[in-house]
N, C-alpha and C positions, 0 to 999 in steps of 0.2 A: 595611306596609313601614316600616321605620325610616329616619328622616332622617339622625341622628346619635348617637353615643355619647361621653360624657366618660368617660375612665378617670384615676383618680387615682393618680399614682406617687410613690414616695419620692425618686427621683433623676431629674430631668427629663433631664438630659443623657445619662445612661445609657440611659434609655428611648428617647429619640430616636435615639440611635445603633443600639439593637436593632431597632426598628421600621424605620429607614431600610434596614437590612440585609435585613430579612425581608419586608416588604410589596411591595416591587418584583417579587419572585418571583410574586406574585399579581396583577401589573399595577396595584398601587396606587402611583402614582409621584409624585403631586402632594404638595406641602408648603406650608403657610400657617401664619405665625404671627399670633396675635390678641393684640394688646395690651389687656389687662383694663381700662386706664383709659379706653378708648373706649366701654366699655359702661356699664351702670348701677353704682352705687356697690358695691364688693365683688366685681365680676366678675373672675374669675381670668385670668390669661395662659393662652392656650391654644396648643398645637402640633398643627396639624392635619394629616391625611393623607388623600388621596383620589384620585380618577381622574376623567377625562372632565369637568373643570370643577366637580366635586362634592366637597366636603370632608365626611367623615362619620365619621372616627375620629379623637378629639381627645385630647390628653394634658394633664393639669394636675397642678402640684405639690401634693403634700399627704401624708396618711396613707392609704395603700392599705388596701382592704378586699377581698382576693382572693377570699374565700369568697362574696361577694356577686355576682360576675360571671363569666359564661362568654361568650367571644366566639368565633363561629363565622365565619371568612372563607371566601368563596366562591373556589373554584379553577376554572380553566376546563379542567383536565385532570388525569390522575393524575401526570403529570410535574411540574406546577405545585405539587401537594401534596408530592412528594418534595422539590422545590427549596425550598419554604418551610420544610419541617421541617428539611432539612440546614442552611439559613441560620440557623434559629432556634437549633439546637444549638450551632452554631459561634459564634454571637453571645451565649451565656449562658443559654439556655433549658434547662430539664431535662424529660426525657422523662415524660410523664403516663401511666405504665404502667397504672393503675387505669382509664383512660378508653380504653385501647387503644394508647397509645403511638405507636410507629413507623407509617409509612405502611402501609395495607392496607385490605382490605374490612372494613366493619363489618356483619357478617351479622346481628346483633341487630336493626339497623334495616332493611336491604335488602341484597341481595346485590350492587347496583350503588352502594352508598354507599361511597365510597373516602375516607378521612381520615386525618389524623395528629393527635396530640393532644400539647401541650407546656405548661409553665408558663413563663410570661415572667419576667424577673428579679426581678418583685415578687411572684411567685407566682399571677398571673392564669392561669386555664385558658383556653387558646387553642386553637382547632380550624381546621385547614385542610380543607376539604371539597369534593370533587367528587362531584356527583350527575348522573350523565350524562342522566337523563331530563329534568333542568331545563335541558339544552342542546340538546335536540331540538327541532325545529320544531313537533312535535305538543304540547308542554307536558307537563303532568302528567295 
């Protein structure tokens, strides 16, 4: 299990605005700013997002490398997938048609794999995904 990820973005304010519009649709409502001067020398300022007291998705200013990262966010329902996709498109994302784009079943993975794929304003590949078997009490 991952604890956190840093995503390097070209325009921090734009990215904060984008993710503040999209992530709450997935229940990610916490925001935290970390001042880099509080860390070791050269530590970047970070803008964090999370839920339930955990901050796990962080933005930092710099030169993006969108080909290097794909981020899949857990959704708790098909409705959350659609809401996140809609909020992303309205907030400046573009549809990632090659990866499946608009919300729907991803039959090449599993008939119960429901997702939507977009590119954020820096071109990072984002996926909002609901796997109903991961939400059942019996697990995988």
